[in-house]
C-alpha positions as CSV (number, residue, x, y, z in Angstrom):
1,M,-74.1,-51.8,10.3
2,K,-73.3,-53.9,7.2
3,K,-74.0,-50.8,5.0
4,L,-71.5,-48.8,7.1
5,L,-68.8,-51.4,6.7
6,V,-69.2,-51.7,3.0
7,F,-69.3,-47.9,2.6
8,S,-66.2,-47.4,4.7
9,M,-64.2,-50.1,2.9
10,L,-65.1,-48.7,-0.5
11,L,-64.2,-45.2,0.6
12,F,-60.9,-46.4,2.1
13,F,-59.8,-48.2,-1.1
14,A,-60.9,-45.3,-3.3
15,T,-58.8,-42.9,-1.2
16,V,-55.7,-45.2,-1.2
17,I,-55.9,-45.7,-5.0
18,H,-56.1,-42.0,-5.6
19,A,-53.4,-41.1,-3.1
20,Q,-50.4,-41.8,-5.3
21,A,-48.0,-42.0,-2.3
22,Q,-48.9,-38.6,-0.8
23,I,-51.1,-39.2,2.2
24,S,-52.4,-36.7,4.6
25,A,-53.7,-37.3,8.1
26,G,-55.7,-34.9,10.3
27,V,-57.8,-34.4,13.4
28,Y,-60.7,-31.9,13.3
29,R,-63.0,-30.6,16.0
30,L,-66.2,-29.6,14.3
31,S,-69.4,-28.5,16.0
32,S,-71.1,-31.9,15.4
33,A,-68.2,-34.2,16.4
34,T,-64.5,-34.9,16.4
35,F,-63.1,-36.4,13.2
36,A,-59.9,-38.3,12.4
37,S,-59.0,-38.4,8.7
38,I,-56.8,-39.9,6.1
39,G,-56.7,-38.6,2.6
40,T,-54.9,-37.7,-0.6
41,D,-52.5,-34.7,-1.0
42,P,-54.5,-31.6,0.0
43,D,-52.3,-29.5,-2.4
44,S,-53.7,-31.3,-5.5
45,K,-56.4,-29.5,-7.4
46,I,-58.8,-32.3,-6.6
47,F,-58.4,-34.3,-3.4
48,G,-60.3,-36.8,-1.3
49,E,-60.5,-37.7,2.4
50,A,-62.0,-40.5,4.5
51,R,-63.2,-39.3,8.0
52,I,-64.3,-41.2,11.0
53,S,-66.3,-39.3,13.6
54,A,-66.0,-40.1,17.3
55,G,-68.1,-39.0,20.2
56,G,-71.7,-39.8,20.9
57,R,-72.1,-41.7,17.6
58,V,-69.3,-43.2,15.5
59,G,-69.8,-42.4,11.8
60,V,-68.0,-42.5,8.5
61,E,-67.7,-39.6,6.0
62,G,-66.1,-39.2,2.6
63,T,-65.0,-35.7,1.6
64,F,-64.1,-34.7,-1.9
65,G,-62.8,-31.3,-2.6
66,Y,-61.6,-28.9,-5.3
67,N,-59.0,-26.2,-4.5
68,F,-60.1,-22.9,-5.9
69,V,-57.2,-21.0,-4.5
70,Q,-53.8,-22.7,-4.2
71,S,-50.6,-21.3,-3.0
72,S,-47.7,-22.5,-0.9
73,D,-49.2,-20.9,2.2
74,V,-53.0,-21.2,1.8
75,N,-55.6,-23.4,0.0
76,F,-59.2,-22.5,-0.3
77,Y,-61.5,-25.3,-1.2
78,S,-65.1,-26.5,-1.6
79,G,-66.7,-29.8,-2.5
80,F,-69.1,-32.2,-0.9
81,H,-69.3,-34.7,2.0
82,L,-71.2,-37.9,1.9
83,G,-71.5,-39.7,5.2
84,T,-73.5,-41.7,7.7
85,E,-73.9,-41.4,11.5
86,G,-73.3,-44.9,12.5
87,D,-76.3,-46.5,14.2
88,R,-78.8,-44.6,12.1
89,D,-79.7,-45.7,8.6
90,G,-79.3,-43.2,5.7
91,F,-76.7,-40.9,4.5
92,Y,-76.2,-37.1,4.7
93,L,-74.8,-34.7,2.2
94,G,-72.7,-31.6,3.0
95,V,-71.1,-28.8,1.1
96,P,-67.8,-27.7,2.8
97,L,-66.0,-24.4,2.5
98,G,-62.6,-24.7,3.9
99,V,-59.2,-23.0,4.3
100,L,-56.0,-24.8,4.9
101,V,-53.3,-22.5,6.2
102,K,-49.6,-23.7,6.2
103,P,-47.7,-21.0,8.1
104,F,-44.4,-22.8,8.6
105,T,-41.4,-23.2,6.3
106,A,-42.0,-26.9,6.1
107,K,-45.4,-27.0,4.2
108,N,-46.4,-30.4,5.5
109,F,-48.2,-29.1,8.5
110,G,-51.3,-26.9,8.4
111,F,-54.3,-25.6,10.2
112,L,-57.7,-26.3,8.8
113,M,-60.9,-24.1,9.2
114,E,-64.1,-25.5,7.7
115,A,-67.8,-24.7,7.6
116,S,-70.4,-26.9,6.0
117,P,-74.2,-27.0,5.8
118,I,-75.4,-30.6,6.3
119,F,-78.5,-31.4,4.3
120,P,-81.5,-33.5,5.3
121,N,-81.0,-36.5,7.4
122,E,-82.8,-37.9,10.5
123,R,-81.7,-34.9,12.6
124,G,-82.7,-32.4,9.8
125,T,-80.6,-29.8,8.2
126,Y,-77.9,-28.1,10.3
127,F,-74.7,-26.1,10.0
128,R,-71.3,-27.2,11.3
129,A,-68.0,-25.5,11.6
130,G,-64.7,-26.0,13.3
131,I,-60.9,-26.2,13.2
132,G,-58.3,-28.9,12.9
133,L,-54.7,-29.9,12.2
134,K,-53.5,-31.6,9.0
135,Y,-50.2,-33.2,8.2
136,T,-49.1,-34.4,4.7
137,F,-46.5,-37.2,4.4
138,R,-44.3,-36.4,1.4
C-alpha cells in the first residue's frame, strides 16, 4: 500500500507540473474497470494522464501519450500505461491506441475510444478496450 501511495503522489505531481494550466478530466469504461482521470491538455503533441480505477480493485495508472494525428475534430494517439492494481504488488505495462473525437463546435468536450494490450502481471497478459468522455478546461 505504501508503494501505491508513493507512486500515485509522484504521478499526480508530475501531471500537475506538466499541465501548464490546461487540465483535462475524464471518465472511461474499459473492459477491465471504470477509470476517473485527470491530465494535461490532450491536444498537445505529448500529454500525460493520471487514472484511478474503481470497481473490484482500486488501482492507479499513469498514461503517457503521443498524438500522431491532430486536428480540431480528431486526435489519434499511442503511448504507454504504467499502473498497479491496488492490493496486488507489482506493476503492469500497456500500449494504448486511442482516438479522441471532438464533434461539437466547442472543442473542450470529446468522446474517447481506446484499446490496449496489458503486458505481464499477476493476471497474465490481456487486452482491454472501451469508451469514455473527456473534458478539457481551457
